[in-house]
N, C-alpha and C positions, 0 to 999 in steps of 0.2 A: 431582869426578864425582858427580852426583846418584845416590842409591841407588834402584834400581828392582828390584822383586821379580819375577823370572820363575821362581821355584822350582816344581818339578813340571811345567814346561813343556818340550816337546821341539820342536826346530827343525830344519829342513832349510835349508841355505844353499848355493845353486849358485854356481859360481865361487868356492868358499870357500877355495882354497889360498893365495891371496895378495891383496894390495891391499884394496879395500873389503870384499870378502867375508870375508877373514881378520879384518879389524878388527871386523866385525859379529859373527862367531863368537866372538871373544874377549870382546866386550862382553856377549853373551848368557850365556856361561859365567860371567863375573864376577857376573852378576845371578842365577845359580843354575840356569839352563836346561841341558839336555843338547842337544848339537848334532851333526847329521850333515852332514859336508862332502861336497859333490859337486863334482868337478872332472875335467877331461879329462887332466890331467897327473899321473901316478902318483907321480913323484918329488917334486913340489911338495906333493902330498897327504901323503906320508909325513913330510916336513919339518914341515908344518903340524900334523899329529897329534902329533908329538913335542913341538912348541912348546906346544900347547894342552892336552895331556893332564893336566898338573899342576893345571889349573883346574877339571876336571870330566869328565863322561862325553862322549867324542868317538867318533863312528863315521865312517868314510870309505868312499866308493865312487867308483870311476872311472866317470864318466858323461859321455857326449857328449849334450848336450841336444837335438841334432838326431835322436837315435835313440830312438824310442818304446820299444822293447824294453828298452834299458838303463835308461831312466827307470822303467819298471814294475818291473824287478828291484830297482833301488835303493830304490824306494818300499816294496816288500815287505820288504827288509832293514831299512829304518828302522823299520817297524812291528814287526818281530820284535825289534829291539834295544831300542826304547823304549815300545812300545805305541802309543798315539795320537800323531800328529804334530799339534801345535797351531799351529806357525808355519812358513810357507814364505817364504823370501826369494829372489826371482828376480833374481840378480845377474850370472849368467854373461853375458859379452858380449865382442864384438870391435869394434875401431875400423874395420877394413876399409881399403881403399885411400884414400890422400890424393891425389886426382886429380880432374880435371873429370869430370862425370857421364858424358859421352860416351866417356870412355876406360875406364870400367868394362867388364869382360866380363860377360855375363849370369851366368856362374858366380860371379864375385866378388860381384855384387849379391845373388844368392840366398843365398850363404853368410852374409852379414851379416844379412839378414832372417831366415834360418832359425835362427841362433843367438840373436840379440837379441830377436826377437819370437815366432817360432813355438816356440822353446825354452821361453819362459815359458808359452805356451799349453799345451804338452805337459805341463809340470810341474804346472800347475793341473789339467789333465785327470786326472792320476794321483792327486793329493793332495787336491783340493777335495772330491770325493765322500766320502772317509772323514772329512774334517773336518766335513762336514754331518751325517754319521751320528753322529759323536762328540758333536756339539753336541746332537743330538736325544736322546741317552742321558743327558745331564746332568740332575740333579735340577731340578725346576721352581724357578726363582728369581724374585726381583723382576725384572719386565720391564726395568727400568732398569739392571740389573747388567751390567757389561761382558762381552763375549764373550772367551773364551780363544783362539778360533781366528782367526788373522790371516794375510793374505797381503800381502807388501810387495814391490813391484816397484821395482827400481833403474833408473830411466829416465835422463834427462839434460836439462839446459837446452837442448841442441842439438835436442831434440824439440819445444821450444816456439819456438825462434828460427831453427833451421837453421844449419848451418855450411857455408860455401862449401868446395868440394873434399872434402866429407865427406857426400855426399848419402845414401848407403845407411845410414850410421850415424844421421843425423838422421831419416830416414824411419822407420827401425826403432824409434827411441825415441819418435817421435810416435805410431806405432802402439801402442807399449806404454802410453803415456798413455791413449789412447782405449780400449784393451782393459781397462785398470784401471777406467775409468769405467763401461764396459758391464757387466763381470763384477760389480763392486761393487753395481750396482743389482739384478742377478739374485740376489745373495746376501744382500741387506740383510734380507730377511724370515727368513733362516735363522740370523742372528746371527753370520755370518762377515764380519769387517771386512777390507776390501781397500783399500789406499792405495798411492801411489807417491811416490818421492823424485826430485827433479830437481836433481842436483848440477851445479855448474860443474866444470871439469876438475880432476881430482886428479893429482898427479905420481906416477903409478904405472907398472907394467910395460906398461900399454896403449900407452905411447909407443914401446916397443921395436919395435913393428911398423911404425913410420914409418921410411922411408928416412933414413939419417943426414944426407943433404944437405938434407932438409926438416924435420928434427926441431926444431932450434932456432928456425927461423922460425915453425913452428907453435906452439911454446910461447910465443914473443913475441906472436903475434897473439892467442892465447887469453887471455893475461894482460892485454893492453891492453883487453879487453872488461869486465874485472872492476874495479869502482870501488875495492874493497878491495885491489887490486893484488897478489894472491897466489893460489896454488892452494888449493883446499879440502883440508883434512887428512882422511885416511880415518877418523880417530877422530871427527871432527865428523859425518860421515855415519853412522857406527855409533851415535852418541848419538841421532840422530834415529830410526834404525831400532829402537833399544831402546825409546824412548818410544812409538813406534807399536805395538809389541808389548805394551805395558804396560796395566794397568788404568786408568791416567790418560787414555789415549786411548780414550774410550768412545762418542763420538757423531760420529766422523769416518769416513766411508767414501766411496770414489770420489774422494778428495781428492788434490791435487798439492801436495807440500810442497817448496818451493824451499830450496836451500842453495847460493846462488850468489854470495855476497859483493856483492850489489847489482846483478849483471848483469841478472837478470830480476826484475821487481817487479810481475808480474801473474799 
């Protein structure tokens, strides 16, 4: 594992109680950062905190990213716990129904878009203005010096290619990619860098929401699209997220970083 220095940096990771979010939180702590985990499941958050606490400062908050008031409260708590928040990782997401688009109910469609896309917008709305303010308070430095403030959106290769029978998820991740590009351009002059990662499928708890009779077939179809013929490991996504938060990533913003085993090469 490459040594990356995130000392004196404070991060918020949504969907941080398990899977990719938990792996990112662990990698940030190992690099010296403090981490606030936001997740909807209180029990999973408690387990994650117990697991990660030996690695550094961990704060947790039960947050439904569809609820603006909960986000605002958690953001306030993070600032009280850490001071400035330097890194936001928008990772919270759901797969949604695995079904033809016409079989979705409007409520199911909205739920996926609300969590995967609007949730990221609401978290940015709460945390980006303080990031901009913190950046403006920093001592004047070499204009080429890398920013400490970062936003990292966890999208999906499905947002670039579309997955059949998974239209809401694909649409939400495509929207997250576009949101990344737009907000990054708005923030470029403020020194806040914003990028997204588009992983291929990871073998995480997200599959638990798929009906058992469809789960193995879905796994087979997804693996068949990956030339490297395996799922991405959550630690591989975490390594990319750690580099994107580091000083080594200094001139990339609005970019889409694939980690798809060769599935997507554009």
